[in-house]
N, C-alpha and C positions, 0 to 999 in steps of 0.2 A: 627159115620159123624158127629150128630145136635149138640154133643162138644165141638167136633170141629170146627165148625165152631163158633161157640158161640167163645171161648174161643182166636180164632182167631182176631174177635170181638171188643173184652176188648182189644185186643194186639191194636192193633191199635188205637182206644181207650187213650190209654194207655200212644204211640208213640204222639195220637197225645195230647193229654194234657199236656204233660213232653217240648212239641219244642216248641206249646204257654203261660203257663204260668212259667216256669221258670227265662227264659227273661225278661218276664214282673213283677216278682218277684223283683228281680235286677234296676228297670227302663228302661233299654232297648226296644231302637223302631223295632219293628216287621216285619220291612222291611229292605230290604235293597234295595240296588243303586244302579245306574244300570249302565251297563260297560263299556261306553261312559266315564261317572262322573268319574271314576274310571279312567278310561286315560288320561283322562283330569286334575283329580287328583296328580296321577306319575309323570306325566309329567309338569309340577305345584314346585314338588319339585325333578328334576331333579333324579328323581330315574337314579339311575347307576347300572351294571354286577355289581355282585356279598357284595354288596350293603347289610346290611340284614335291612331288609322289617319287624315292630309290627304292623302287626294287629286288633286293639281292638274291641273286641266284634267282630271272620272272621264269624261269618252268617255260612254264606254256600259256607265258603269260594274264594266267589268270589275274590277279593281283592288278596288273596296269589295268582293264580291259574293266574295272567293277573300280578302282581308284580316277577312272578317265569320265565314266561312263553317270555312271548311279551318284559319285560323288562333286566331279564336271574340275576334278583334278589333268594336274599339266604333268603322266608318270613317266620315271623314266626305266626300263630295265634295266638291267642286265645280269647277260648270261654267259656261262665258260662254253655250252655245246653245239655251237649250229647247228644241230635235228628244232635243239629246243627254241633259236634265236630264230629262223626260221618259222617254225609253228607260231608263235610268241607273237611274231609278226603276221600269219597270217590272221590269226585269231582278231588283231587286231585291227585287222583292215574289215576281216569280215562282221567289224561289231558296231561297223562306223565315230571310230571314235580317235584311229589313224592319225590325222593334225596333232591330238592331246597325248600322243605317245613321244615313246623315244627308244631302242633294240639296242645298243653296248653290247658287240660280239667282247668276252674278253672277261679276269677274270678282277672283277668288286675288289680286293684288296688294291690293285693298280691302279683304279679310279678316281679319277676326283665327287667328292659325296659336298663340296662344300655346296653350293645353291641347294640344297634341301630344305627340304624345310618340314620332309618324314619320313622317315625310314624307316625299311620291311624287312624281315626275316626270315626266311623261313627256316630251319638254321640248325644242326647241331650241338652240342654242345661244348664241344671238338673245339667248336670256330668262336667259341665268347671272351678268352681271353684274349687273344687280336683282335678281333673284330669290336672291340669296347677301347683298348687306347688306342683303335685304325681313325672308329667317333669323335673318341676324347680330344684326339687332336684334331681335326676335319670341319665337323659343325663347326654354325655360327649358336649362335648361343641360343634357347628358343626353343628348337630341337628337337622337335618327337618322338625318337625312338620306340617300334614297335617290332618284340618279338615274342616268333611264337612257337612252343613246347622249349626255348630253353631259354636261359637268365647273364644277364649280363651279372654277376659276379660282384663287377665294380662299381657299379653305378647303385642307387636306390631309386627303384619305382616308384612312378606316384599311383599307375592302375597296375593291381593280379586280376585276373578275373580264371581264377580256380581251373570252372571249368572247362573250359575254352588252353590253361595251357601258355595265357599273353597277357606281357607285360609292356608296359609303359611304360616308358625315362624321360626324360628332358631334359636336354642340360643347359 
């Protein structure tokens, strides 16, 4: 019984370390944005039913759930953290919108974003230049990009919400 308890404790520690260290290794923010801020950002982006939304660094899947359940979008989450991928999958399954959501484990800089109608990113400003270049090269004309807490300096924002620090761009 004591060995079982030790195994459980070690497993919990490994999961906790993976949850924190993998995203930190990539420089991703450790916290998610509030659901009201997500709703506001998706409204500003004018997300429509059946459009394809990509969430870069989807974390626990909050953006995916709101986009699919409340806006009727098809959502793709890209997440580097294995624990976060699992949590996202569980949250989408629990919310009853799993058929409208796909979660990809990996680095969004290596993912193909060309099918996106809307791209959502809650990252840090250190990603701005590299991300802006990737989006400029990959996205189709008319795709909207929503950034929370950082701006794409090489892009001209269509809308800016000062209170929520939300920028919306259109390619």
